[in-house]
Steps between C-alpha positions, in 0.01 A plus 500: 500500500477197731269428793587609852584215729239426765605589854251248642640157577340201328318272743300181497127542440203265545121495512411725798480299820603170344855489633373584849230231474750244369749584776225470760419153369866399537540617859159363605618142453837532677363434847603164644440309820776248577569453132137471387367761256236730652352723225265790568141380524338763278483538124835590347467690174746474211651732243360497147720264301481700176495880466553759227704820541462809283708815450470779244821673392628747244863485381696722265738216421504122561585383851640172625340363816576206728198289591486274805191309609407296803350228281469459123431811294413623151522857374308661215436847364185694408263209541673290234437176681643289219849653537639409840852508644656329800858627480660633818645791301294673237520822299171689507416712197483878506168679489184473708412143597325286756718231650325195644660211690317189610652306791403158632618343824319198637706480821612850599386850407480607134725806512692712252809719493590708192801730492624731229633857483147645523257206508492343846237309692338689788155564646400706193467176300155342476406138557196277461413142593317478167169615646511815281569718802833680517676607819825678593762228552611405849863555599740547792791695349699523823540123534407336169702671229794264447460298179686211664244460783144444383197566724457123550855487638457780754655430842544702817846620599730295727808559713717266712438472873681297765354356822595654832580152632546144371498221759607139461226278643497130579399401147525818293527879508279780631516857361357821641478795259427741783164621377206400283606488137409363159705347223693204366707287737856426386714205611877523461731199492229235543619147430451389139195284443380553859133531592363754746176603664468875568259616772404869504351704781391853575566393860770276641232263625363454148837432338578244771168319454570260215151351507290817488697793357308654210785524247762241413713400203647168389834568334742280309844650435626441143772243435762771448406644839696707751437831323220741590151358449215752485161344572240572228210610724494825699389454861409716799699423813730617775625159609606203286585144603702294248511124552686261264387143446862386535639604841844522340397770251687830517388861472739797485245779541148633460383830357209633297402724212264751657221576249330841498320764297728803464311790659605835639446551872342846467299517823694574821403525866685564824381607845606539861391136557761245394239227534277678250797549267561125509132439426527726193817329375355152553176601328683626192714185487189282534327695227796480263521122542137481387542755218601276215358435154179610673401587854493161673318407820795314654819351366504153656160334489282657232709732281170592338336828401201559728290810437437588864869471582594692186267790579697572815827450312398767251465750783825395669676529165399865464678579828813292439609412144233674290556237232220548249592203282453233766173664601371491143617142445319388813175676412505354147588147615229495767230606258591250229272466199131496428259339550485531880371173643596529868626753749867594506695225682149351556447762778207738476664787690820465293313594182392821671847601622622492139279792396633731768853388415451642150372834624773532765759430230365798307493725805863427589647486148272705275537228234169543319621297201521186711161562659350536152658171395324320787157661481335235280615231743371707791160512336477125438619416852245739649229346282592165652494642855163665449371171369590339833258715698194352667140617477579776752768645275778385732797273435534175687685176450340295227600142421878480482560860619734535797412794727826551685517835686775371734649194668272523802202331663235666284164394362516624142172346391228721356548871440827611658515874570871525414430360153225755434735785595771365270248469216376854559859623487565298183194653332618842612837421339328388179311830485821697544691300237206514258521878526876489440463299179196691377235232548205730562246217482633267768644756741167633639363145525796384710473804726129449557555132582780589743297762685191278522696202631683711758175648630343155524807356675512773762127471560502122546825439686544806722413407860431820693507328836841339444633804318629329188437276201412137562668226299225339290137426421401140435159375384359847559617516862754769588772366726601647834877463469692822449841447338774745419511421129200691360550785743861566407425485126203735539726741687787479249264544203349814655157340538443611862394842624672661798260352755527146369877532461532581869265213585702250296823625653373461857267198472681288241858584409618580853265259675686196641172307515474494120670203334867584444695468177796259487626530143724779371265490199210664680718688748599698189147639470431517871802718575450708186142571610624603844752736341219653296339609828821623657589206723869511408628441853284189533614377157866559590463289813328226301779496240769484767320220684371296205781518245753546776368179654603312187845657515531390864443143381787529253305591186714628213191551283138545603247220516165402357349492847618585849325420827696616807316242710657211310820333617793323334413297193140624509632806316603280207177303448206589274251323272542178696872489411776528763690745277212633292531860614684730263780679686550742211165635387438818302207610711728489804682808365215747558704739722641629168160642410407607853823692556513654153135597468412589858820587690702668226152591381542517121204438269399611149203735459502478120621226265874438485572738788423803285386634835554341839476551875767441763356468852765346727397350834760376747260300718705572813843448341764765566576529130435337165666547162488335163407518135200393293523447121251712310516395136832615354583701812486470876386674818765519768421618852599512866267575788590545867354680800602843373475509123422326171734514202369378163601516137359347180639448152172448314147639498336767713485412866342637814636444850220462753591516868353579839621795705334474838131455430525662159547311172724691260614460140808611308594454136807287433741675258480364146871560437609216731619729780423435866197634684542533876218576743513525879220418738 
């Protein structure tokens, strides 16, 4: 009697986290500025060059397997180190055995793929970096299963795209692709042996400015020429200027290979406001452009993985694509390897956002296995953070630490109240995760530290006269400046009682005298905090004005920063560069989260949407409708002035709605049928 064939597809496996870390290293050095390399300025970790895989099997008869490695490999059985094989096809003996395969790769990722009728590589295999600790192997079966494409050869998908216009200029050609995009430029019918300079721009002004545009390419067409030449580097652009050295050179056409991560657009939103609908569509397009190997900050200038940017991307992802793999890759890549020697991206607050990103991932997905895999790294990062406290038990910038908070005129010296709130939340997260993984020793310690720091923070920074939290304390002197940042985080984290919540709402968040916020980055939290206290009409107006203001200026994706008081080219400048502002920035897509979480009103109340609440709020709109992904299923709803209709295909949900002055609840059917309630 023979073995049953395995129904599980063979896939590539590697040391857990190493492919993600290796891939992060590759993308972190792709940034360029006018042809000059511009690598990330923090430590880039590397994959282990040599690892050992192990798998125990039991066969009734011999089985032939095909072995493929990303690197050099050797296979041996039952610890018999002196009998090794390196054949690509090998017959394994019947009986009960342990199969071990060592793989070395000094350039890419040591990875392995074994396929036979029953023996196939998957996450059940074990792997070690020779430190005598074994772990479940890392894998991504959905994308890295093909024996012909190793993990080191992974590439995003592409598809052809043509410009909406191609103009002949005095000394070249000028193409407009109609909207912000990303990919590989293609030149058709260019003269053989001709030389070209390519100028890219997110704006027309940038592509026309040959001296100061951020991205350019120097291209020489091969001698055979006049075919289709695809440039080797992917670029972000809408406009492209192509100028040959020889004015007599010819060019038949221009196109591109649009590069993207295949994702499913699971979140949907429509309303009675066409302007808001356009804001949703532009937000999702912006977010998809920045959802790549990882969640990027922006696609033109940095193309890096920043923890603060990524934290918001995680939340937007849960209301749009619900792609768990890119979320996990980003969390793993950001954390890197031990030992921790500096804050994530060198930014103190960015280390703290990472912790909450882990816990949110668990709340939205219910993936405890991944959380367990990261716990040791959570502990060592928290040890580092706690070691950066001062004698008062508070975190502040030390040495090379960058205390960011936001791109604004802020004094972040000394003890910044926002940082203490983020640390308290991170410790709270550590206590919760410690409980999840059964660490009964650390959990109570983290919780005690969190509660003590929160009490101290509220006692020191709360200004009763001004009705809110002040920004910082420096050299023992508490400042007088109230800013929105600590107040909106305290509100979102549930750290304010009813009286203080009302005070913050009136004296800080809705007070025009308090320093305003210019970046979509912090508008994310500001508007979320206002939604938490029921200011949906105000938030709707802000979205229509702020993001709509970018649309009025011709934006096809949302920006890194927007100031309605600026004019003309001022909207393009940042960091002392005339075109330094990113016009396609992930944190500009925050309406995805605001509309999904607070207007459609869907949120989990237990991990993985086992239970959830739907509390739609129209904010003055005549009607809203849409869908929110909830794990393997979705919530679909429509709300207007007369009724709410809602259905769900996963979990146990409760519809919460207001009827007059009364708040009511109704259970959503678990069979996927519609629930309809009338006001």
